[in-house]
C-alpha positions as CSV (number, residue, x, y, z in Angstrom):
1,M,0.0,0.0,0.0
2,S,1.5,3.3,-1.0
3,L,1.3,6.5,0.9
4,Q,-0.7,8.1,-1.9
5,E,-3.4,5.4,-1.6
6,I,-3.6,5.8,2.2
7,S,-3.9,9.6,1.7
8,E,-6.7,9.2,-0.9
9,N,-8.5,6.7,1.3
10,V,-8.4,9.1,4.2
11,K,-9.9,11.9,2.1
12,L,-12.6,9.6,0.7
13,A,-13.6,8.2,4.1
14,R,-13.9,11.7,5.5
15,E,-15.9,12.9,2.5
16,Y,-18.3,9.9,2.8
17,A,-18.7,10.7,6.5
18,L,-19.4,14.4,5.8
19,L,-22.0,13.5,3.1
20,G,-23.8,11.1,5.4
21,N,-22.7,7.9,3.7
22,Y,-21.7,6.4,7.0
23,S,-21.6,2.7,6.0
24,S,-19.1,3.4,3.2
25,A,-17.1,5.7,5.4
26,S,-17.0,2.9,8.1
27,V,-15.7,0.3,5.6
28,L,-13.0,2.7,4.4
29,Y,-12.0,3.6,7.9
30,H,-11.6,-0.1,8.9
31,G,-9.5,-0.7,5.8
32,L,-7.4,2.4,6.6
33,L,-6.7,1.2,10.1
34,D,-5.3,-2.0,8.7
35,Q,-3.3,-0.2,6.0
36,I,-1.8,2.2,8.5
37,K,-1.0,-0.7,10.9
38,N,0.8,-2.6,8.1
39,Y,2.7,0.5,7.1
40,M,3.7,1.1,10.8
41,Y,5.3,-2.4,11.0
42,A,7.4,-1.7,8.0
43,V,8.8,1.6,9.4
44,R,12.0,1.3,11.3
45,D,12.5,4.9,12.4
46,G,11.1,5.4,15.9
47,G,10.0,9.0,15.3
48,V,8.2,8.2,12.1
49,H,6.7,5.1,13.7
50,Q,5.3,7.3,16.5
51,R,3.8,9.8,14.1
52,W,2.1,6.9,12.2
53,Q,0.8,5.5,15.5
54,Q,-0.7,8.9,16.3
55,L,-2.3,9.0,12.9
56,W,-3.7,5.5,13.5
57,Q,-5.2,6.7,16.8
58,E,-6.8,9.8,15.1
59,I,-8.3,7.6,12.3
60,N,-9.5,5.1,14.9
61,E,-11.3,8.0,16.8
62,E,-12.9,9.2,13.5
63,S,-14.0,5.6,12.8
64,R,-15.5,5.3,16.3
65,Q,-17.4,8.6,15.8
66,V,-18.9,7.3,12.6
67,Q,-19.9,4.1,14.3
68,D,-21.6,6.2,17.1
69,I,-23.5,8.2,14.5
70,M,-24.6,5.0,12.8
71,S,-25.8,3.6,16.2
72,T,-27.7,6.8,17.0
73,L,-29.4,6.8,13.6
74,Q,-30.3,3.1,14.0
75,S,-31.9,3.8,17.4
76,F,-33.9,6.6,15.8
77,Q,-35.2,4.3,13.1
78,L,-36.1,1.7,15.7
79,D,-37.9,4.3,17.8
80,M,-39.9,5.6,14.9
81,A,-41.1,2.2,13.7
82,P,-44.8,2.0,14.1
83,A,-46.1,-0.4,16.7
84,K,-48.6,-1.8,14.2
85,P,-48.9,-1.2,10.5
86,S,-51.3,1.7,9.9
87,N,-54.6,0.7,8.4
88,H,-56.1,3.6,6.4
89,D,-59.5,1.8,6.4
90,D,-59.8,2.7,10.1
91,F,-61.2,6.1,9.3
92,E,-63.2,7.5,6.5
93,M,-61.9,10.3,4.5
94,R,-64.5,13.0,3.7
95,P,-64.0,16.4,2.2
96,A,-64.6,19.1,4.8
97,H,-67.3,21.6,3.9
98,V,-66.0,25.1,4.6
99,E,-68.4,28.0,4.5
100,P,-66.8,31.4,3.5
101,R,-66.5,33.8,6.3
102,Y,-66.4,37.6,5.9
103,S,-65.3,39.8,8.7
104,I,-66.8,43.2,9.2
105,L,-63.4,44.7,8.8
106,S,-62.8,43.1,5.4
107,V,-66.2,44.2,4.1
108,T,-65.5,47.8,5.4
109,Q,-62.1,47.8,3.8
110,F,-63.7,46.6,0.5
111,V,-66.3,49.4,0.6
112,F,-63.7,52.0,1.5
113,L,-61.5,51.0,-1.4
114,A,-64.4,50.9,-3.8
115,L,-65.4,54.4,-2.8
116,C,-61.9,55.7,-3.0
117,S,-61.3,54.3,-6.5
118,A,-64.7,55.4,-7.9
119,P,-64.5,58.2,-10.5
120,E,-66.0,61.5,-9.5
């Protein structure tokens, strides 16, 4: 795995997470954690190894946050599930009869406007 591929996968995972495609982001994050871990084992320099370990921890935290969001959304979906399927036959749909209402103010305003706009 090249550094360029790791970099592109980090960008893609973050983009998916920002766009709300949490399942794809989660898959990418898990793959990234494995890629970074494999790269860390190949690095011999202690300072570089430590920086990669820090990056692994940051990516792991991002992955955990995406998992938390997915769990929260899942709980909302479970809470919103209807107890029983709705049966629209339970009630009868009838159009409502609405009688026009005129207020005294609106009639007065109409008469006033009619008188004001009448030619002399």
